[in-house]
C-alpha positions in Angstrom: -40.8 76.7 71.8 -42.3 79.8 70.6 -39.6 82.4 69.1 -39.5 85.8 71.1 -40.7 88.8 69.2 -40.7 92.4 70.5 -38.0 94.5 72.7 -36.6 93.2 75.9 -38.1 93.7 79.4 -36.5 96.4 81.7 -35.2 95.3 84.9 -37.3 96.1 88.3 -36.0 98.6 91.1 -35.8 95.1 93.4 -33.5 93.9 90.5 -31.4 97.0 90.4 -31.0 97.6 94.4 -30.0 93.9 94.9 -27.5 94.3 91.9 -26.0 97.9 93.4 -26.6 98.3 96.6 -26.7 102.2 98.0 -25.1 101.7 101.4 -22.9 98.6 101.7 -21.4 99.2 104.9 -18.1 98.0 106.7 -16.2 95.5 104.4 -14.9 92.6 106.5 -11.1 92.8 106.4 -9.5 88.8 106.6 -7.2 88.6 110.3 -3.6 87.5 109.2 -2.4 84.1 110.6 1.0 83.5 112.2 3.2 80.9 110.2 3.4 79.2 113.3 1.0 80.2 115.3 -2.6 78.1 116.0 -5.5 79.4 115.0 -7.9 80.6 117.7 -10.7 78.6 118.6 -13.8 79.4 117.4 -17.2 79.1 119.1 -18.7 76.5 119.7 -15.1 74.5 119.3 -14.3 72.0 121.6 -13.4 73.1 124.7 -10.0 71.1 125.1 -8.5 72.4 122.5 -5.3 74.9 123.2 -3.0 77.9 122.0 0.8 76.8 121.8 2.7 80.5 122.7 5.7 81.0 120.5 9.5 80.3 122.2 11.1 82.9 123.4 13.3 85.6 121.9 17.7 84.6 122.3 18.7 87.3 124.8 20.6 90.1 123.1 24.4 90.1 123.8 25.2 92.2 126.8 27.2 95.5 125.8 29.0 95.8 129.1 31.0 92.9 128.7 34.3 93.6 127.2 36.0 91.6 124.0 39.3 90.3 123.9 40.3 93.4 121.5 39.3 95.4 124.3 40.9 93.3 127.3 44.2 93.2 125.6 44.0 97.1 125.3 43.0 97.6 128.9 45.5 95.3 130.0 48.1 97.6 127.6 46.8 100.7 129.2 47.1 99.5 132.5 50.7 98.1 132.2 52.4 101.3 130.4 50.4 103.9 132.3 48.7 103.2 135.3 48.8 106.5 136.7 46.8 107.7 133.2 44.0 104.9 134.0 44.0 106.2 137.7 43.4 109.9 136.5 40.8 109.0 134.5 42.1 108.7 130.6 40.6 106.0 128.9 42.3 102.4 128.1 42.0 103.1 124.6 43.5 106.5 124.3 46.3 105.3 126.6 47.0 102.1 124.4 46.4 104.2 121.3 48.7 106.6 122.5 51.2 103.8 123.5 50.5 102.1 120.1 51.5 105.5 118.2 54.5 106.0 120.1 55.9 102.7 119.5 54.8 102.8 115.8 57.0 106.2 115.3 59.8 104.6 117.4 60.0 101.7 114.9 59.3 103.8 111.9 62.7 106.0 113.3 64.9 102.7 113.6 63.7 101.6 110.3 64.4 104.7 108.7 68.0 105.3 110.4 68.6 101.5 109.5 67.8 102.1 105.7 70.3 105.5 105.9 73.0 103.4 107.7 72.8 100.6 105.3 72.8 103.6 102.0 75.6 105.2 103.3 77.3 102.4 105.5 79.0 101.4 101.7 80.4 104.3 100.5 81.2 105.3 104.1 83.5 101.9 104.3 85.0 102.1 101.4 85.7 105.9 101.5 87.2 104.8 105.1 88.9 101.8 103.4 90.7 104.3 101.0 91.8 106.0 103.2 93.1 103.7 105.4 95.0 102.2 102.3 96.6 105.7 101.4 97.7 106.0 104.9 99.2 102.4 104.6 100.9 103.5 101.3 102.5 106.4 103.1 103.9 104.3 105.8 105.2 102.1 103.7 106.8 104.3 101.3 108.1 106.3 104.6 109.6 102.6 105.7 112.8 101.4 104.2 112.2 98.8 102.2 114.4 96.4 104.5 117.1 97.3 106.8 121.0 95.1 107.2 122.6 94.7 110.5 126.2 94.8 110.5 128.3 92.5 112.8 132.3 92.3 111.7 132.8 89.0 112.3 136.0 87.5 114.6 138.7 86.4 112.2 139.0 83.1 113.6 142.1 81.3 114.7 144.2 81.8 111.2 143.7 85.6 109.8 146.4 88.0 108.7 147.2 91.1 110.3 148.4 94.6 108.9 150.1 97.5 111.2 151.4 100.5 109.3 154.6 100.8 111.4 157.7 98.8 111.9 157.7 96.5 115.2 159.9 97.8 118.1 162.4 95.2 120.1 160.2 94.9 123.4 157.0 94.2 120.8 158.9 91.2 118.7 160.2 90.0 122.0 156.4 90.2 123.3 155.2 88.3 119.9 157.7 85.7 119.8 156.7 84.6 123.4 153.4 84.8 122.7 153.7 82.2 119.7 155.4 78.9 121.5 153.8 76.0 123.2 151.6 73.1 121.8 151.2 73.7 118.0 147.7 72.1 118.5 146.8 74.8 120.9 145.0 78.1 120.2 145.3 79.8 123.4 148.9 81.6 122.2 147.3 82.7 118.6 144.4 84.2 120.3 146.8 85.8 122.7 148.8 87.4 120.3 146.1 88.6 117.8 144.6 90.2 120.8 148.4 92.1 121.6 148.2 93.0 118.0 144.8 94.6 117.8 146.5 96.9 121.0 148.7 97.9 118.9 146.7 99.3 116.4 146.9 96.1 113.8 143.8 95.3 111.6 143.1 92.5 109.4 143.7 92.8 105.8 140.5 92.1 103.5 141.1 88.8 102.6 140.7 88.4 106.6 138.1 90.8 107.1 134.6 89.5 106.9 130.6 90.7 108.2 128.0 88.9 108.8 124.7 90.9 107.4 121.1 90.3 108.8 118.7 91.5 106.2 114.7 92.5 107.8 111.8 94.0 106.2 108.8 95.3 107.8 106.9 96.0 104.8 103.8 94.3 104.7 104.2 93.2 101.1 107.0 90.9 99.9 110.3 92.1 98.2 113.3 90.0 96.6 116.9 91.0 96.7 117.8 89.8 93.7 121.6 91.1 92.9 124.4 93.1 94.7 127.3 94.9 93.5 130.1 96.8 95.0 130.2 100.6 94.6 133.8 101.6 95.6 133.5 104.9 97.2 137.4 106.1 97.0 140.8 104.0 97.1 144.7 104.5 98.0 147.6 102.8 98.3 148.3 100.3 100.9 150.1 101.6 103.9 151.1 98.1 105.7 154.4 98.3 106.7 154.3 95.0 109.1 152.3 91.8 107.9 151.5 89.0 111.1 149.9 86.0 109.1 148.2 83.3 110.8 147.7 81.1 107.9 144.2 82.3 107.3 141.9 79.3 106.4 138.3 78.0 107.1 134.6 78.7 106.1 131.7 79.8 107.7 128.2 77.8 107.5 126.2 80.7 106.4 126.1 81.3 102.7 128.9 83.2 101.4 129.8 85.7 98.8 132.8 88.1 98.7 133.4 91.2 96.4 136.3 91.5 94.0 137.1 95.3 94.5 139.6 95.1 91.4 136.0 94.8 89.2 134.3 97.5 87.8 130.5 97.2 89.8 131.5 93.9 90.8 128.6 91.2 91.5 128.7 89.3 94.4 130.4 86.1 93.9 130.1 82.8 95.6 133.3 82.2 98.1 132.1 79.2 99.4 135.0 76.4 98.5 132.5 73.0 99.0 130.4 72.5 95.9 133.5 74.0 93.2 131.2 77.5 92.5 133.9 79.4 94.2 133.8 82.6 91.8 130.2 82.5 90.5 127.8 85.6 90.6 126.3 84.4 93.9 122.4 86.0 92.9 122.4 83.7 89.3 120.8 81.1 91.3 119.5 82.7 94.3 117.3 85.7 95.8 116.7 86.7 99.5 112.8 87.1 100.1 111.9 89.9 103.0 108.8 91.1 104.1 105.2 89.7 105.0 106.5 88.1 107.6 109.4 86.3 105.7 112.6 85.0 107.8 115.1 87.5 107.6 118.2 86.9 105.0 122.0 86.2 106.3 124.7 86.8 104.5 128.5 86.4 104.9 130.3 88.8 103.1 133.8 89.8 102.3 135.9 92.0 99.8 139.4 91.4 97.7 141.3 94.1 97.3 145.2 93.4 96.9 146.7 96.5 95.6 144.6 99.1 97.3 142.5 100.0 99.9 139.5 100.6 99.3 136.2 102.4 101.1 133.1 100.9 99.3 129.2 99.9 100.1 126.8 97.3 99.0 124.2 98.2 96.5 121.3 95.5 96.3 119.0 95.7 93.7 115.3 94.4 95.3 112.2 93.9 93.5 108.9 94.4 94.4 105.1 94.8 93.0 106.0 98.4 92.2 109.5 97.7 90.1 112.8 97.5 90.5 114.9 99.4 93.1 118.3 99.4 94.8 119.7 100.3 98.3 122.8 101.1 99.5 123.9 99.0 102.7 126.7 100.2 105.0 128.8 99.2 107.4 127.1 99.4 111.1 128.4 102.7 111.5 126.8 104.2 108.6 129.9 104.6 107.3 131.5 102.7 104.0 133.3 99.2 104.4 137.0 98.9 104.7 139.1 96.6 102.4 142.8 96.7 103.3 145.4 95.7 100.7 148.9 94.6 100.7 151.8 96.7 99.7 154.8 95.1 97.5 156.8 97.6 99.0 156.1 96.1 103.1 159.1 95.8 105.6 158.5 92.7 107.5 155.9 89.7 106.5 155.6 87.2 110.2 154.7 83.8 109.6 153.6 81.8 112.3 154.7 78.4 111.8 153.1 75.7 114.1 155.7 73.1 113.8 158.7 72.5 116.2 156.8 73.8 119.3 155.6 76.9 116.8 157.7 80.1 115.9 157.5 82.8 113.5 159.0 82.8 110.4 160.0 86.5 109.2 160.4 87.6 105.9 161.3 90.6 103.5 161.1 91.4 100.1 164.8 92.0 99.8 166.2 89.0 102.1 165.6 85.4 102.9 163.0 84.6 105.6 164.3 83.7 108.3 162.9 81.4 111.7 163.2 84.8 114.0 166.2 85.9 116.2 168.8 83.4 117.0 167.8 81.0 114.7 
């Protein structure tokens, strides 16, 4: 093939027009096709081909139907404020107002509860401290214990003293009251009543006191010792002594004080058990207070040479320490222990034999059986 030579041949006008048109006109835009749509039928297509319509859209929710929350608010508004609903106030506003009120009330109650709890402890402690001070004051003003004193019946065989001689009439009367059955105690009892009318009193050995001890204290206290405290003594004034031969014991724990001792302790006077004369409180104590049963003692004093006035000094212990208190007779006066003088005039002793009679003695003469014997 022959090789081309020379310069290239320029394009013709028809070629330029065909390549770059001067008036192209409207450019057709392609039509989009929906995903689910069926393409339109083209002219000349088969007449039986149809287009399927799109499915209907879901209906939008209706705004005029209230939801559950709205129904609850409406119900609350109708219940709490029906007048407000009728007057045109909205349900939500009414419910919100009442919810706000309830919330405020609840918050107030909560704050009040917290405040009460916060201050309840100190307040309760302060009240208890005040009550404790009042109770302590009352306890301090309350006697540690009280004693109820009762002089015992001297029994059937006491010893009486009289500070004057018996008249002849009184002697005859006394003789009449001693006769009869020696096993009968009616006559000795009648004689004792007669002597008391004359002013005779029992001597210290025949005088005993029943002492009942009580305490209103709420705490326990224990009486751990007793001593006799002598107020004053004098020479005995007895002139006539009438002796029914004293004997017998009491079932109550019995103690005596020997007034010849200085600050003499309470000693066991019961003969049974072989403890007579031993200090009573070395092995005993009397608990009182806090519901304890009352204590009981049978107390007497022995004073032979003098007539003495005396009181009991009781020593007791509690949680605060050791204290002392005086026990006096029922008339708030000292006890009296009557002594027997050596220079008496007559000593009458009831002899229960041979029908019963009086044996009369004096320091200078022999004893006799009475008048006409």
